[in-house]
N, C-alpha and C positions, 0 to 999 in steps of 0.2 A: 680640794682648791679655792683657790684663794677670792676676798670680793674682783669684779673687774675694776676697770677703771669710770667706767659710767656709775656703777652703786657707787665708789666712792667720790665721784662725782656728785652724786646725790647725797650723800650724807655729807658732806660739806657744807655743801649750797643751804641745807634744814640745819646744817650748826651742831649736830649727834656727834662727828668728828673732830678732833683737837688739828688743827693744821699743824705744828709746830711738832706733837709726840708725834705726828705719823711721817712724816718728813724725818725726824732724828730717827727714827726706827731705820728708814729706809738709809742713811748711813752709817748708823750703827752693822745694820748687814753688810755695806760695802768693807767695810775696816775686819769686819771675823771673815770674809769670803773672797773678798780682790785679788788680796797678795796671791792667791792659787789661781786663783783664775783668771786675774790682769784684765779683763775688760776695761778698765779706764786708763787715759794716761793721765787726767788730772781732773779732780774732784774741787769744789766751790768752796769756799769757807765760812766756816760756821756763820762766824758775823755776817757775810753776805748772805747768807742763807736765812736769818733773822729777820734781817732788814726787807730780804725780801717778802715775808712771808707778811711782814707788819701792811707794809703799801700795799700787797692782795686784800689785808681784812679792811685798811680804809677803803679801797675801793669799793670791795663788797658793802660797804656800810654806809657809800655815797651812792647806792644802788646803780653803781655802772656795771654795765651786763657784758659779761665775760664766758669765753667756750670751755676754758678749760683751770678753772681755779682752784689754785694746791696742788693738782697733778704732779708730779714728780716727772724731768724727761731729760735726758743722756742725749747727748748728740754728736754724732760723726768728730772726730776731729779732723776732718778738711773742708769743716762750717765754720768760716769767719764769726768767733767772738772778741767785743773788744773788751770782756772781764774776764776769761781766761787763754792763757797759751795755745794757739792754733798752728800746730807739729804737721798735720799731714803723716802723722807718723815718721818721721825724716828730724835725722839730723844737725839736717841744712835748714831748719828754720825752729830748733830747739830752741825753748823761748821766745818766740815772735810771738806777741801781741797785735793784733789786727789794730787800728785805727778807729772802725766802724764793725757793725754786725750785718749780718748775713740778711738776707728780707725776712727769709724764714725766720730766724733768730728774734727779730724785732717783732713777729707777729708772736710767735712764741709767749713772750713776754706781757706784751701787749694784750693776750689774753689769758696770762694768769697763770701759765705755768709755770716752774720750778724747775728752772734749769742745773740740773744735782753735778752735770761732769762731764766731759769730752772721752769719748770713746777710742780704744785702741785699733788700728787698721791698719791693713799690708800696708808699705808706704808707697804715697803719692797714688792710692787706692790699687795699684796693680798687684792683684793676686787674687785667689779665692781661699786661703785657709786664714787667712791671718796671719803666715809666719815668717812676713817678710815686714814687720814691725821693726824701725831699730829702739823700739821702749818692750822687745820682749812678745814672743807671740803672745795669745790668746786661747785658753782649753774651753772645752763645751762645756756645759754645768751639767750633763748628762752625763758625759763620759771624758774625764779630763785626760785621760791616755790619746783623747783626737780631737780634730779641730770642729770651730765652730760656722768653716763654713767663711768665705770674705769675697770683699774687702771688707765690709762693713761687720765682721765678727762681733767687733767688742757691742755695738749696739746690741747686736742680736742675745750675746751672750749672758746682757745688762736686764736686758727684758725676763731671758729665759731663767734667771737665778732669783729674779725678785724684784732687783734693788730700784729698780722704775716701774712706771706706768707706760709710758709711752717714749719713742726712740724715733731719734732722724738718721740714716742714713743716707748712703749715696750708691747710684746705680747705672755703671758703663756697660756691663755684659753679664748682668746675674748679681750684683754683691748685695741688693739686699734680700733675694728672692731664696740665690743658693744656701746662705746665713741661715733665712726664717725655714726653709726647709731640714736641714740638720739640726734645729734646737729648739722646734715646734712652737715658733712662735708665727707669725704672720707677715709679710710683706708686701706692700703695692711699688711697683715701680709706673708712675704716673706717664701719660701719653708726653712726649717730648714739647716743652712749652708751656704744661698747665701747668708748673710750679716755679717760681724766681730762681735762677741758679747764680743769681748776684751774690758773691760771697762766698762762693763754693770752689775753693780752690783745684782749679782742670785741673783732668787728667787727658779727654778725651772731649771737646767740647762739644761735638754733633752728636754725641753717643749719651751721655750720661745727663740726670737727671737726680734732684734730693727728691729721699725716696721716704716716705712713712711707714714707723714699722710698732707693733703691738702684739698682745699677748691673744686678742681675736677681735675678729671681722670689727665687731662694734664698737672697739675700743678704737682700732684704726681710725675706723669712718672719723671719731671724732678729731684727729687731729689733723684727716685729711682736709676736713671740713676748716682746720684752720690754716693750714701752708696754701691748700691752691692760690688761685687767681693771677690779673696781670699786673708785672712790675715793669713801669716805664725804665727803672734802671737796669731791666734784663732785653739786650737786642732781640734773644730767641724768645722773649714771654710772649704766651697769645692771649688775647679778647677772647673769650669763648662762652657762648651762653647754650652749647649743644647738649641739648635731650632725648636722649637713646631711647628706642623704644626697648619700653619695659621686659617683653617675653625673651626669650633665650629656648636656644638649643645648644649641644654639645655636638662637637664633632673631632672625631679622635685620628688624627694622620698615624697609622701604626708607627712611622719614623721615627716619632715623638714617645713611644715607650719601649719598642721589642726591643732596642738596645741596653735597656737596664737593667740591671742585677736581677735576678728571678723574683726577691721578696717585694723591691720597689713595684715590676709589672704586679705580680699578684695583688698586690694592698692595692694599687690605683685600680685596676681591674674591679675588685671587690666592691669598693668605693664610688666606684660608676653603675653597678648594678644598681646599687643602695639609691644613685640618685634617679637613676632610672626609672625606679619604683614608687617615685614620690612626683612622677608624669612628668620628668624632665625628659625632652626628645635627645637621644642621642643617637649619632651615627658613628659607624665601626670600619666603615669603608672609607677612607679619605685617604689622598696620598698628600705628600710633601715634597716634589719632587728635585728642589734645588736645598735641601738639608747638607749635601755636602759641600756647600759654598759658604755657609755660614761662619764656619767657623776661621777659616784663612782669609775671608775679606771680612770682619772682625776684625780680627788681631792686625791684617796688614794697616786696615786706618787707624784703629787707636792706640799703633805702637808710630804711624806718621806724625799725627795727633800730638801725642805727648813727648816725640822730639821739635817739637815748633816749642808748646806750652812751657817745658822742663829748661827753654834756654834764657828762660829771664834767671834763672840761679846763677849767678855770677859770682857771688861774692860779693858783690857792691850794694845793692838794694837790699840784702835780707841781712840777719845778726850774724852768719856765719862770712866771717873775712881773713882775708890774708893781706896787711896793712903792708904798705913798703914793699910791695911785687909790680911787678908792670902787670897792666890788664892781662895778659893772655897767661902769665903767671897765676894771678890768682885766680882767674877764672879753672882755670886749669887744675891747681889746687884746691881747689871749693865742692869741685866734682868728683876727683880722685877720692879725697877722706871724705867727703858724708852724703855723699850719694850710695845707698844698698848695690848691693849686686842685681838684684834683677832689676829694679829701675834703669841702671846703667847698660844692663843687656838690649832691656825692651827703648831705651832712647838710641842706640846703636841700630838697632834693628830699622827702627822707624826713618834712621838716617840715607839709610840704604834704601829702604823704598820711596825715599823723595830724589835719592840722587840721581842725574843725567845719566841716562843710560839702563839704568833701573824702573823711573816714576811709569812708565807705558806700561809694562808687564808687571809691575808691583800695586802702584797706589791708584793709578787711573782703571786697569785691573780691576780691584778692592771694589770702587767703590759704583762699576757698573755690574759687580757681583752685589751689589748692595741694593740696587736699583731692581731686580730680579727678584731678591727676596723680599723686597719689600711690595712690588707686585701680588706675588703669589699671596701675600700675607691679607693686606688688602682684602683683594678678591676673597679669601677664603671668611675672615672674618663680616665678611656684609651679611653673611648668613649664619654665619655659627660662632661659637664662640670656643675655640681652640682648644684642646685637653690636653697638658704632655706630664712626663715625668720635670721636675726640677733639675734634678743628677741624676744622671747615670750607676751614680756608684751610693751605696751606704757614707754616712759622715767618716773619712779615713781617719788614721793615727796619725799622733804628728810625728812629722818629718818622712810621711810614707809616698808623697806625691810631687814634692819641692824636687829632688833632686832628676826627676823627669820631665823636660817642659815639655812633652807631648800627652804626657800623661794628667799633668795637673793641668794645661789648656783643656783637654778636652771634656773637663767638668764640666764645662760650661754650654756644652755644646746642644743643649735644651734651651738655655736662658739667653743667648745672644740673638737670637732671632729678635725679641720684640725689642731690643735697643734698635736693629739695624733697619727696624721697619718703625721705629717712632711710638710704636701703639703702646699701649698699658697692659701691663699683664700681672695678676696678682697669685703668690703663693704661700698655701696652707699646710696645717696638718691633715694628712690621708692616714696614719696608720704607724705603728710603732713596731719593730723587728730587732727582737733582742733586746729590747729598753731603748733602744737605735729612732730616733723620731724620721719618718720619713713624710715626704709630702708632695704638694700635687702643686698644678701649675695651671692656670685660667690664662689667656691671653684672648682680646676683645679688640673692635675698632677703634680709632681715632675716640678718642673723648668720652669713649664709653665705660670709665669707671666707677658711677653710681649702680650700673648693670653688672660688674664684678664682685662689690662689694654686696646686691641684692641674692647672688647665684653665691658669694662667701658665706653668708648668716645664714643661707639654706641646709648648705653642704656644713657645717659649725652645728647644725641641730642636728642632723640627722648621725653624725662621729661622735658627737660629745665633744670632741677632742678641745677644748676654749683655753684658755685662761690656767695653761699647766704652769705651774715651778720645778724643775729640776731637783729633785730631792724630797720632795712633798709627798 
């Protein structure tokens, strides 16, 4: 078991760890392993990293207070950086360098983080396996024949093989929690509005949140403390000083576990028994009546918002263009040749859901279903933290799910609920089966991230499953 980000930070502050040596060991590990794992789309230059280290050292010498000086951070490649390309995993944005940094990137730089590179993802974050990237699929470091989950699979994999200390993903319907579950890492989908979305390339605005990832809950708390907070640049940002009750009990809606594969059910129930033995109250006789509406409501809304958001990629404003053609020809050619199949499919389905004659039966009906689900979750989380499986299945083999859309989308059945309701959800390791990670999810009420972090810290003390690195 390697040192945690918390302990590395302590050693950097004490001066007992040389920052250059530490960061360049990470770079060497990436050179050694990432040609197989493919967690990264781009890596920062050594010169830029050295300049960054020098700047951090100057700040330390001048007694500037920083929260994560010298810690290595990877960033999902749909989060804007003005010093590295931001491709969103798509050929349509190949070599695109935004003119500004996302707010979360600015916060990480301000607090002394070293951004080592941009991580792979399903194109425009549309996927659950990180097989839909235009820059090649990402492999699971625990078993390279299997997927790491998606769409933030590159961020999860970069943590799982030890190439960084902390990471940022984005979560639209489980995109940090599913990869966390499949790679024995930790992912937090925050309450909608608590982290600025300024600089996030959009897929489905009303559902997605930039989300922190780490190898332990305590490490996750470090980066969560950096990125949270109100941002006037983001119209959906909230200024919240909510303090939740520190006491908690757990409830288990059977619908959130019973349809999972037997090894997952067994692992989660055994863990819950251990948690209960530590004095946490657990209620097992709960029902979530409307889970059946979650996937159709989520995907209808997500596809509709994607169709609207991706209309901007017409060949005129971004690097890919077809000069000399009419606007109609230019936009058609750009979308035909540079969007991947899954993105095209979701756009077309979104256009259908918003079309006259269909909008009431699809999009409007989905928004009503969303309200029903949100009300049920808010009512439940007033009294307890909801525990569930993260995924109903173990990490699939590469190629196993992407040929069947229904099987692919069903992987998100337990995670989309938190996005529809806008509540925070934490995914973390629960155990292993045949060396394959299994995760557990906890959902709390709005703005109760600290409660989730407290529970997560207790759980990782019980399991001992934290700061795990594949292959160690």
